[in-house]
Structures are given as C-alpha cells and as structure tokens.
Residue, then its C-alpha position, 0 to 999 in steps of 0.5 A: m065079614n060073614m054072618q058068623n063072625t057078625i053074630n060073635n060080634l053082637i054076643q060080645s056086645l050084649i056080654d058086655v052091656i050085661c055085665n054093668i047091669p046091677d042084677e036088681l035090674y036085670n030081673k025087673n019087670l019093666p013098663l019099657f018092655n011091657g012088663g018084661t024084664l031085660g033079662q027076658h029081652c037078652r035071653h030073646i036076643y041071644e037065642f036069636c043069635e044062636f038059632l041064626y048062628n047054627y042054622q044049616g039053611i036045609e029047612p025053612l028057618s022057623y024061629d019058633d023051633r028055637k030052644r029055650d033057655l030060661e036060665l039066661e034070664 
C-alpha cells in the first residue's frame, strides 16, 4: 500500500469517528488535551495528513508551512 492510500484510509477512519461525536463534545475544551478541543486535534491530524499527501519531496519537509483551516474545528 502506498502512502497516499494509507493517508486516505486514515482520513476515512477519522471521518467515521467524528461523525459519531456530538458537536458539544467535539467543541469542548478538554483537560486531556491541555484545554484544547477534540476539533482542534482532529484539524491538526487532518492538516498533517493533507500536507504529507500533497508533499512533492522537492524541498525539505516543514510541517510549519502547512495551511491551517480553522473552519475544520
């Protein structure tokens, strides 16, 4: 399995889990996440996967260069 298929499977698994979480829990600040929300962490996972999926391998990999979409939270 190549990296892009692996990332697609990971994203689909994330979507499957998120679809079963009530909005109030998805947006709640949780001590488990040092006050962050589940939505923030899901966005972080998604953006990391998207960044790797689109990475061309031409320049050094810098996760700090990823785009951030706060709407995903």
